[in-house]
C-alpha positions as CSV (number, residue, x, y, z in Angstrom):
1,M,50.8,-7.5,15.4
2,K,49.9,-11.3,15.3
3,K,48.2,-11.0,18.8
4,I,46.1,-7.8,17.0
5,L,45.1,-10.0,14.1
6,I,43.9,-12.9,16.6
7,L,42.0,-10.7,18.7
8,A,40.4,-9.0,15.2
9,A,39.7,-12.7,14.1
10,S,38.0,-13.6,17.4
11,F,35.9,-10.4,17.4
12,V,34.6,-11.3,14.1
13,G,33.9,-14.6,14.7
14,A,32.0,-13.4,17.8
15,V,29.5,-11.2,15.8
16,G,29.0,-13.6,13.4
17,A,28.0,-16.0,16.1
18,F,25.5,-13.6,17.7
19,A,24.4,-12.1,14.9
20,Q,20.5,-11.7,14.7
21,G,18.3,-13.2,12.0
22,T,17.2,-11.5,8.8
23,V,14.5,-12.2,6.1
24,I,13.4,-11.4,2.6
25,F,10.9,-8.9,3.5
26,A,8.5,-9.3,0.3
27,D,5.2,-11.3,-0.4
28,N,5.4,-11.4,-4.2
29,S,6.6,-14.0,-6.7
30,A,9.2,-11.8,-8.5
31,S,10.8,-10.9,-5.2
32,T,10.9,-14.4,-3.8
33,G,11.9,-16.3,-6.8
34,G,8.5,-17.8,-7.6
35,A,8.5,-19.4,-4.1
36,L,5.9,-17.5,-2.3
37,Q,2.9,-15.0,-3.0
38,I,0.4,-14.2,-0.8
39,D,-2.3,-11.3,-0.8
40,V,-3.7,-8.8,1.7
41,Y,-7.7,-8.3,1.4
42,A,-10.1,-5.8,2.3
43,P,-12.6,-7.1,5.2
44,Q,-14.9,-9.6,4.0
45,L,-18.1,-8.6,2.5
46,A,-20.7,-10.6,4.7
47,S,-18.5,-10.4,7.9
48,P,-16.5,-7.3,7.9
49,G,-15.6,-7.6,12.0
50,T,-14.3,-11.1,11.4
51,E,-10.6,-11.6,10.4
52,T,-10.4,-14.4,7.4
53,T,-6.9,-16.1,6.7
54,G,-5.5,-18.6,4.4
55,N,-4.4,-19.2,0.7
56,S,-6.9,-18.4,-2.0
57,S,-6.5,-20.5,-5.2
58,S,-4.4,-17.7,-6.9
59,D,-1.6,-17.8,-4.2
60,I,1.8,-19.8,-4.2
61,P,1.3,-21.9,-2.6
62,S,-2.1,-22.1,-3.4
63,G,-5.0,-22.8,-1.1
64,S,-8.9,-22.9,-1.0
65,T,-9.7,-19.9,0.9
66,V,-12.4,-17.5,-0.4
67,Y,-12.0,-13.9,-0.1
68,T,-14.9,-11.7,-1.0
69,G,-13.3,-8.4,-0.2
70,G,-11.2,-6.4,-2.6
71,L,-7.4,-6.7,-2.8
72,I,-5.7,-4.0,-0.7
73,G,-4.1,-1.2,-3.3
74,G,-3.5,-1.5,-7.2
75,N,-3.8,2.1,-7.7
76,T,-3.5,5.8,-6.6
77,T,-7.3,6.2,-6.3
78,A,-9.7,6.0,-3.0
79,T,-12.1,3.3,-3.5
80,G,-14.9,3.6,-0.6
81,S,-14.6,5.4,2.7
82,T,-11.5,4.2,3.6
83,G,-9.9,4.1,0.1
84,Y,-9.0,0.2,-0.3
85,G,-7.7,0.5,-3.6
86,N,-4.9,3.2,-3.1
87,G,-2.1,1.2,-1.8
88,A,-0.4,4.4,-0.4
89,N,-3.5,4.5,2.2
90,F,-1.9,1.1,3.8
91,S,1.1,0.0,5.7
92,A,2.5,-3.5,6.4
93,E,4.9,-4.3,8.9
94,L,6.4,-7.2,10.3
95,Y,6.0,-8.5,13.7
96,G,8.4,-11.4,15.2
97,A,9.5,-13.2,18.3
98,A,12.8,-15.5,18.5
99,G,12.4,-19.1,19.2
100,S,11.7,-22.4,17.6
101,T,8.4,-22.8,19.3
102,V,5.2,-20.6,17.4
103,Q,4.0,-17.6,19.6
104,P,0.6,-16.3,19.7
105,F,0.4,-12.8,17.7
106,S,0.0,-11.1,21.1
107,A,3.7,-12.0,22.0
108,L,5.3,-10.9,19.0
109,S,7.0,-7.4,18.6
110,P,7.1,-5.1,15.1
111,V,10.5,-5.4,13.7
112,S,10.4,-2.0,12.2
113,Q,13.1,-2.1,9.4
114,Y,10.6,-4.4,7.8
115,S,7.8,-2.0,7.2
116,S,6.2,-0.8,3.9
117,T,3.1,0.1,2.0
118,F,1.3,-1.4,-0.8
119,F,1.5,-1.0,-4.6
120,T,-0.2,1.6,-6.5
121,V,-0.1,-0.4,-9.8
122,T,-2.7,-2.8,-11.0
123,A,-0.2,-5.8,-11.3
124,G,0.5,-5.2,-7.2
125,A,-3.0,-5.4,-6.1
126,G,-2.9,-7.0,-2.6
127,L,0.8,-7.0,-2.2
128,F,3.1,-4.6,-0.2
129,K,6.3,-3.1,-1.7
130,A,9.4,-5.4,-1.0
131,V,12.1,-3.9,1.4
132,S,16.0,-4.7,1.8
133,P,17.0,-2.6,4.9
134,A,20.6,-1.6,4.7
135,G,22.8,-2.8,7.5
136,D,19.8,-4.8,8.6
137,P,19.9,-5.3,12.4
138,G,17.9,-8.4,12.3
139,I,15.1,-9.9,14.4
140,A,15.9,-9.3,18.0
141,G,17.1,-12.3,19.9
142,S,17.1,-14.7,16.7
143,S,20.9,-15.7,17.1
144,A,19.7,-19.2,16.7
145,G,18.3,-18.9,13.6
146,S,14.4,-19.3,14.0
147,A,11.6,-16.9,14.9
148,T,7.8,-16.8,15.1
149,L,6.9,-14.2,12.5
150,A,3.6,-12.8,11.4
151,L,2.6,-10.0,9.1
152,A,0.2,-7.0,10.0
153,A,-1.5,-4.4,7.8
154,W,-3.6,-1.5,8.3
155,Y,-5.0,1.7,7.0
156,N,-2.6,4.4,7.7
157,G,-4.5,7.5,7.0
158,G,-2.3,8.9,4.4
159,G,0.5,8.1,6.5
160,T,-0.8,9.6,9.9
161,I,-1.3,6.3,11.5
162,T,2.1,4.9,11.9
163,S,1.6,1.8,13.8
164,L,-0.8,-1.3,14.3
165,S,-1.5,-0.3,17.6
166,A,-2.7,3.2,16.3
167,A,-4.6,1.8,13.9
168,E,-6.4,-0.3,16.5
169,A,-7.0,2.7,18.9
170,A,-8.1,4.8,15.7
171,H,-10.8,2.0,15.2
172,V,-9.6,1.8,11.2
173,P,-9.0,-1.5,9.4
174,Y,-6.3,-3.7,10.5
175,G,-5.6,-7.2,10.6
176,W,-2.6,-9.7,10.8
177,S,-1.7,-13.1,9.4
178,T,-1.5,-16.6,11.1
179,P,1.8,-16.5,13.0
180,F,4.3,-19.3,11.8
181,V,7.7,-20.4,12.8
182,L,10.9,-19.8,10.1
183,S,14.1,-21.3,10.7
184,G,17.2,-20.8,9.1
185,L,17.6,-17.0,9.0
186,G,19.8,-15.0,7.2
187,N,23.1,-13.8,8.6
188,T,23.1,-16.7,11.1
189,G,25.4,-19.9,11.5
190,T,28.8,-20.5,9.9
191,P,29.0,-19.3,7.7
192,P,26.4,-16.8,7.6
193,A,23.2,-18.2,5.9
194,T,21.4,-16.5,2.9
195,P,18.2,-14.6,4.2
196,P,15.2,-16.4,3.3
197,V,11.8,-15.8,1.8
198,L,8.7,-15.9,4.2
199,T,8.0,-19.3,3.9
200,G,4.6,-20.2,6.0
201,L,3.2,-16.7,5.6
202,T,-0.5,-16.7,4.4
203,S,-3.0,-14.3,3.3
204,F,-5.2,-12.6,5.2
205,S,-8.1,-9.8,5.3
206,L,-8.4,-6.8,7.3
207,V,-11.4,-6.4,9.7
208,T,-13.6,-3.4,10.3
209,P,-13.4,-2.8,14.0
210,V,-16.7,-1.7,15.8
211,P,-16.1,1.4,17.8
212,E,-16.5,1.3,21.6
213,P,-19.7,3.1,22.6
214,G,-19.0,6.8,24.0
215,T,-19.8,7.9,27.1
216,I,-23.0,10.0,25.9
217,T,-24.3,7.1,23.8
218,L,-23.8,4.8,27.2
219,G,-25.9,7.5,29.3
220,I,-28.6,7.9,26.4
221,M,-28.8,3.9,26.2
222,G,-29.1,3.7,30.0
223,A,-31.7,6.5,30.4
224,A,-33.7,4.7,27.7
225,A,-33.9,1.3,29.6
226,F,-34.8,3.2,32.8
227,L,-37.9,4.9,31.4
228,M,-38.6,1.8,29.6
229,R,-38.5,-0.1,32.8
230,R,-40.8,2.6,34.6
231,R,-43.3,2.6,31.8
232,S,-43.6,-1.2,32.3
233,K,-44.4,-1.3,35.9
């Protein structure tokens, strides 16, 4: 019996030692104890194809970045062709990669349990709904307690576009925050650490991608160029 108890204790210790890091998946002050609040914005009015990142004066912590697009979400009605005001039309998902050295966004992978949509009430404009997944498996490979993280957001077409890659392929608005390293992840160490808020996460705007020209369009452009060249001779 004594051997069984020793083996059981050893197993629990091993599980704790290799547990994957967890976080508090929220970007609003109420869910982060006033430590963090950032917003996600519609594309910038003058440059919708260029993403802007950084905290504004109304964020926690505050910054000096100026956004000209409206806040994502905040009601249940559509605003404009992609309904930026309808929070249910937009998804947010955490991306991550284990390690204490910051990685580019291209090196990060979606952390599927940290996925949500935006608020549909006025007070929640710009914010996604906090999620606390049951039995949170954590961020893959982050047992050492550090990971590069970033937040991605995209137009989900009423729930029909279910991933960032699908949004990119569909040429609908999408974007992501500047990657940052977060240490002291929850469920790691002895005793297991409490999940931290996303300290280092900053606000960002979505972009409106320009669709690639189709085959027919390219053919027409080529024919027009050929005719213009012939006429100029």
